[in-house]
Each structure stands twice: as structure tokens, then as C-alpha cells.
N, C-alpha and C positions, 0 to 999 in steps of 0.2 A: 595733581595726583598722578603717580606713575602706575600705568597698568602693566600687569605681569603677562608675559608671553605665554602661549599654549605650552611650550616646552618647559618653562619655569613652573607652571601650574602642575604639569605632570610629575616633575621632580619633587615638588612639595607634597603632592598626594602620595607618591611612593615613599618619601621619607616619613610622612605621618603614619603610614600604615606599615612601616617596617616592623617585622616580628621581633619579639623578645626571645632570643635563643638561650638565655641563661638557664643553666641546669641541663643543657644538652652538650654534646661533644662538637657542636658546629659553631663556626664563626661566620657571620654574615659578610659577604663581599659586595654583592650588587644585585639589583633587580634585573630580571631577565625578561619575563613576559607575564601577561595576565590572561587567564582563560575563563571558561564558563563557570567553574566553581573553585578554581585554585589559582594561586599566584606562585610563579616559579622564581626562585632566587639562586644565584651562584653562591656557594658557601665553601668553607674549608673544613674538612674533617680533622680536628686537632689531634686525634689519636693516630690515624694512619697517614696524616700529612698529604692529603690529596684533595683535589677539588671535586665537589659533588653538586648536583642540582637538588634543591629542596622544593618540593611542591607542598604548599601550605594552604589550608582552606582560606578562601578569601573572606576577610571580615565583613565585607559588604553583603556577601551572599551566604553568610554562616547560618547553618540550621542543623538540627540533629540528622535530618534526612540526607543532606549533602555531606555531612561528616562521615556518615556510614558509607556513602558512595565513594568518597575518597579513600577510605580504608579498604573498601572492597576492590577498588582499582589497584591498590598496592598489592593486595593478596593475589589478585589475578596475575599481575606482572611477575610476582614471585614464583608462580607456577610455570611461567613461560621462559625457561632458560634456553635461549637460542641466540646465535650471533646477530640475527636480524631484529631482535627485540631488546629494548633498553633494560638492563638489569636493575633490580631494586636492592639496596644495601641495608636499609633500616626503616623503621616506622615508629611513630611515637606521638606524644601529645605535648604541646607547649604549655608554659606556665599559665597562659590565658585560656587554656582548654581547647585550643584549636588543634586538629589532627594534622600531621605532616608525614611525608615519607621522603627518604633520601634515595636518589638513583644516580646512575652514571651521568656525568655532565657530557652531553654530546656536542662536540665541536664540528661544525659543518654548516651546510645550507639546506633550506627546505627544497624539496624536489622541484617546485614551481620556479624557484630561483636558479637552481642548478641546471635546469634544462637549457638555459640561455647559453651554456657553454658546451652543450652536446648537440651536434647537428647530424650525426650519423644515426640512421635508423637502426642498424644492427647493434650499435652501442646502447641505444635507448632500450632496445628489446632485452639485451643482456642484463641491464639494470632492472628492468621490469621482472625478469625471472627471479631475482633476489627478493623482490617484494612478495611475489607469489609463494616463494619458499617459506618465508616467515609466517604468512597467513595460513598456509597449509599446515605448518607445525602447530599453530594455535588451534586450528580445527581438529587436529589429531588429539589435542589435549581437551577437546570439548568446549572451546571458547570461540565465540564470534566477536569480531571487532565492531562492526556496525557503523563505523564512521571513517572508512577509507577514502582518502582524498589527498591531493598533492601536498597540502599544508601539514598533513600528519605523517609525512615521510621525510626523513633526514638523510642526506648523503654526506659522508665524512670526507676528509681531505685525502684519504687513501682508498677511496672507492667503496668504503663500507656503507651499507644501506640499512637503516633502522626504521621499523614501523612504530610510530609514536602514538601517544594519547589513547589509552584504552579505557577512558572514562565511561564510554557507553557500551563497553563489552558486556556480553550476555552468555551465560552457560547454555550450551546446546541441550544438556540434560540436567535436571535438578540434582544438586549435590546433597543427599540426605544427611551426610555426616557434619556439614557445616552450613546448612541452609539458614540457620538463625543468624549466623554472624556475617555471612557473605551477602545476605539479602538479595538473592536472585529474584528477578522480577516476575511478577504475575500481573495479569490485567488489573486485578483489584488494587495492587500496590501502585502501579504506574499511572492509573487513572487519577490518583491524588497527588502525583509528584511530577511536575513538568521540569525537564532539564534542558537548558540552552545548549546550543552547539558550542564546542570549545573555542570558537573564534570570537565569541562575544558573550556579554551577559544576557542579552535578549536576542531572540531570533524569531522570524516569522514561522520557522519550521517547528517551533516549540509550542504546539497548540494541542488542546485536548480533542480526542475523538471518542466515539462510543466504546471502542475496544481498548484504548490505552493512549499513551502519549506518543506523539511523533518525535522520534529521536534520530538525529542524523543531519545530513546536509543535502539540500535539493540538488538534483542532477546526478548525485552519486547514490541516492537511495533507490532500492528496488520498489516497485509499486506496492508490494505487500507491506513494506516498512513505512512508506509514505501514507498508507491508509491507517496505520496504527495497529495492524493485525499481528501483534507480537507472537501469537501462538503459531503463526505460519512461517516464522523465520527459521532458517537453517543455513548450512554452509553455502547454499546456492545464493543466499542473500548477499553475502560477501563477494561471491563470484560476480554478481551484477556490478557491484562497486568496483571490482578489479577490472571489469570490462570498460566501465566509464573511465577509469584511470588509464587504461591502455589507449583509449581513444584520445584522451588528453595528451598523453606522451607522444602520440603519432601526429597530432594536428596542432598542438599548442593552444587549443581553444577549449573552454568548458564544454562538457558533454551536451548541455542544453542548446549550444549554438553550433555543434559539429554534426555532420552527417557522415557515417562510415563509408558511404559510397562516393563522397565528394572527391577526395584526394588520395585515397589509399589504394593499394593493390587489391585485387579481388579476394585473395586468400585472407589478408589482414582485415579487410572490411567484413568478411564472413565470420572471422573469429570474434570481432567486436559485436556483431549482431547476435551471435549465439550466446555470448556471455551476458548480453544485455536484453535477452528476450523477456517480454512481459510475463510470460508463463514460466514459473520456476522449473517445470518439468522439461522445458525446451532448452534450458541453459546447460553449461558444463556441470556435471555432477559434483565436481570438486575443483579447488584451486590448483591442485596438481595436474588435473586433466587439461585445464586451461593453459598452464605453463608448458605442458608437454606439446600442445599444438603450436604454441609460439616457438618452442625449441625446434620443432619439425620445420617450421617456416624458415628459421635461421639456417638450417642445414639443407635447405632447398629440397625438402621432402614433402609429399602430399599432406595436407592438414585435414583433419576429420570434418571440419566445419564447411569445407569447400569441395564438393564433388567435381573433379576435373574432367574435361572433354579431351579429345585427341590433341587438339592444338595446345591446350593448357599443359598437358603432359610433355609435349614436344618443347614448349617454351621453357618449362622448368628444367628439362634435361639439358637444354642448351645453356641455360643460366648456370647450372651446377657444373657443367664441363666446358665452361666458356673458353679457357685457354686451349684445350685440345680441339674444340670446334673451330676456333680461329686458325689454328695451325693447319688443320685439314682443309679449311676453306681457302687459306692462302696458297697451299700446295696445289689445289685444283685450279685456282685462278691462274697461277704461274704456268701450270701445265697447259691450260687452254691457250694462253698467250704464246707460248713456245710453239705449239702446233700450228697456230695461225701464221706465225713468222716464218717457219720453215716451209710451209706450203706455198708461200709466195716465191 
């Protein structure tokens, strides 16, 4: 008997579960990835002659509740027309009844893989600013992401940055005009519906609490989200995740194993601490405020999270005017040497 390799088994599973796209405008090309409730395929739009990504409800995890969540995710993305958020092109139902939506096919690498090519702290911080811009835009449209982490950020070949996977997104305020179709969460609803993180079908983080379900990724979840207190979530909850993401960008290690004080400059460590404060009231009030502090650090300006002393101000002034300082210092050293030589 010849045993099949793990790769062969994966290919057979993928082929067996390949969706029937008959009756749609799409032609299946290849399997891309499998997430918590959906499978992503590369397909061709036969009308516009372009490649798209199709996210289709996973037959293994198929249920009316998850179908509604997938449709809700598509409708949320349709509201977020921003260069840093992947656009949705179409939504529909397959012949077998499974919900799907078509979106831009993102060519690039996940942030955690892309960082291996970026060693400059300023370059990493500029990339981080683009992430904050996309999240701030979503907040302005009344939507929380709730699962910000390196795996959910893509960097394209031309430096474009996209925040991905809005499957756990939540409205900051209930939408009365479409609450029935968008199924915005309430404690009563989520208490009966556990959702795994997008990275796998099951997760230790997907457990019930007295208040609701814990949705998200450990290390990037704020304390109120980890407790399942969904009614306490607001944009400062995403700010916590952005702080954890900043810490990862700067150290290369998961937030649970990194200390802001360990290897970072004091202003950057202070920014991370403020963003990741246990008390939401102590965090930055918005993603824009967090991004502004990071931008001030890049411009060698004082940051709001770190009150400077006299020596700190002097060091920052010297760093900001390094060339002029070195020229003046060189002139003074040469002048002193010339005085010493001529006195002899």
C-alpha cells in the first residue's frame, strides 16, 4: 500500500471541496487560503477579464449564522472605500447555496513576512502610519476591526498597504436602517455564536463568557475584548491592537514576549505603553492621535506620550540638527587645536 503525503492529502481535500461556480461570471483558477469561516480562491472575472479573489463560505463550517457573517463582512467592506482597505466587487450565492463575495486579488506578502526585508526603523514606522490611516478611516465610518495583527496586513510590491480580514468587524453604533440584514452583534447574539480566529477553524480564544464570545487574537486583544465585554468596545480597543502591532514592528516579536522598555528608545516605548494601556481611558483616544505621535517621533519632535526633561530636549535637538551640530563641533575643535599650535 502506498501512503499519500500530507501535501497530496491537502491537494485532494482542496479539489474535493472546489466550489461549483456555474451560473456565475467567475472561473476558478486555484485555491489560495482557508480561514475561520471562509475559503479564498483565485478566480477570473469572465466579463471584465481580470483576476479576483473569491471568499466562499467553507463547506465544513457552513451554517446560517456564518453565512450571515460572511455577507455582513462583504457589506462592511463595501462601505470602506479606502486605498488601505481591499475593495469588494460583487456578492452572491452559489448553486449549492453557499454565500460568496468577490474582492480585489491582493498580490504581495503578509506584514510578518515583509518585515524580514525592512531593517530601517523609520521605514517601518512610515509603513505603520499607512495601517493607522486605514483603521482611522474605518473608525470614521463607525466600524471597528477587532482583529488587527501582522497576519491581517498585506504589503504589495509597490509599497501599498492593505488591512485585511474584516470578519470580526463591529459597528461602533447600531445601524437602525439595516440592523436586520447586517446582524450587528449584541451580547445575546454573540453568547450563542462562537467564532474562531481567521487563522484556524478552532482557537483557544473562541470561548464563551458570561457577557459574550471572545473574538480576536491573544496578545493583540485589549483586556475588555479578552473578557468578552463587547459593550465596552470602542475605537480605543483597536488602538490597543495597533499598539501591539507597533511593538511587533519595532521588536520583531509577538507582544506577549516583548517589553516596550527592553530595546526601544524611550519615546517609542512610551508610545507603545500608552497605546496598550489596560485602562481604555489612558490610551490614545483615536488611531489618528496614535499615528500623529509616531509622525512626531519621525520628525524628531516631542511626542505627547513622553514628557521630556532638559537632557531629552537637548538630545532631540542635536539629533534633529545633527549635520549643523557636527559642523559647529568640528569648527570648534579645529579652532582649539589651532590656538594650541600657535601658542607653542
